N, C-alpha and C positions, 0 to 999 in steps of 0.2 A: 376538553373539559369533560370530566366524567359525570355520570348521573349521581345524584345525592342518594346515599344509602339510608334505609331505615335503621333503627337501632338493632333490630333482630338480624337484618342482613349484615350489618357491621360485625356483630358478634359471631355470626356464622363464618364470615371471612377470616376473622382473627383466629377462630377455632381451627380453621382449615390449615393454618400455619403452625399449629401446636407441635406437630411432629418434625418440623423443619425450621428450628429457630435461627439457623444460619441465613434464612431468607427474610429476616426481620426488616431490613432496609426496604426491600421490595414491598413487604406488607405495609410499612408506614407510608411509602410513596403512594400505594394504591388507596389507602385510607384517606390520605391527604387529597388526592385527585377527586375523591367522591364526597369531600366535605364542601358544604355550601360556601365557606369562606377560605377554602384551600389551605387548611392548616391542621395540625394535630392538637386537638383541644385536650383539656385535663381528663375528661371522662374517657376519651379514646385512649390516651396514654395509660390510664389506670387499667382499662380493659385489656390492653396489650400486655401489660405487666402481669395481671392476674392469670391470663390464659397461657402465656409463655413462661410463667414462673421466673420472671426476672424483676429486679427492683425497678420501680417507676423512674428512679434516678438514672438507670441504665437506658431507658427509653429516651429520656431528655438528653442524655449524653450523645446518643446517636443523632438526635434531631439537631443538636448544636454543632456536631462535627460535620455532617453532610449538608452542604449548602442547598441541596434540592428539597430539604425538609424544613418546614416552618412551624413555629410554636405560637405565632401571632397571626391574627386574621390577615389574609392577603386579598388584593383586588382580583376581580375576575380577569381583567386584562392588565398585565404588567408590561408596560411599554419600555423596552430597553433601547437606550440611545448609546451609540458608540462614542467614547471620549478619547479615542486614539487621535493622534495628530492629523492624519489625512481627513478624517471626518470633521474634526473641529475646524480645520482650515476652509472647508467648503460649505459651512453653514450649520454645523452641529449645535453651536450655542444658540443660534436663531431658533432651531427646532425646540430646544429646551425651554427657551423663553416663551415660545408659542404655546407649548404644553402647559406651562405654569399659568399663563393668562387664560387659556381655554378651560382648563380643569379647575382652576382656582385653588390649587394646593401646591405647596413646595415639593421638591423632589423627595422620593421615599415616603410619601404620605398617601394613604388611601383616601379617595374621594368619599364624600358623605354617603353616596349611594352604593358604595362598595364596588363600583365597576372598574375604576382606574387607579393606577399608581404608575409612576415613571421613575426610572433610575438610569444613571450613567454607568456604563460598564465598558471594559476594554476587550479587545480581541474577539469581536463578533464575526469577523471574517467576511464582511461584505463591503469592503472599502470601495470596490468598483461601483457601488450603488449609492455612495455617500452624497448627501447626508441621508441616513435611513433610520428606521425604527424597526425593531424586531419584536414581534408579539408571538409568544409560543415558538413555533418553528418557522413562522412566515416572516419574510423580510419585505418591508414596504420601502422602496428606494427612491432616490432622486427627489426628495421631498423639498418643499418650500412651505411657507406659512399657510398658504391656501390649501395645499394638498394635506398638510398636517391636520388642519381643522376638519377637512372632509373625512380623513381617516377616523378621527375621533367620532364624528357623526355616524359614519358607517358602522363602527364598532358598537356604538350605543344602540343601533338598530339591528344588531346581530348579523350583519351582512357577511362576516368572515368566520362565524362560529364553526362551520363545517371544515374550515381550512386550518384552524389554529389548534 
């Protein structure tokens, strides 16, 4: 998770890309990583548009095309659950139900505190650790309900921030 940029630092970062508009996706990703809610807000999109001399609609087209870019606020921790058959067969649904109960929100919904969201995705490549949750680049494997609750607690307390 990146450090949140001040408005001036954000403008300086955008301006540094003015001579290399072909790097706009990298710029948008960097801006998103340094956003408190991990997304490209309207002011940021407009600033990119102004400095790179492209229509703001072009900025939004890129954000909608690339799945790594978001135009809606995101949770600090997005917990990805594998929905492939091997993971589902060994307890994936139980993990999803546990998350729904512990977090108090349905899938693809950000918790009120902005810390968590969870989603089912395929092809995460850790079936040997099923059932598992992937947060950022870290895989938490061989989970059960108790371990899942502990993982949420640990994330709330920042225990894995340096690893994710």
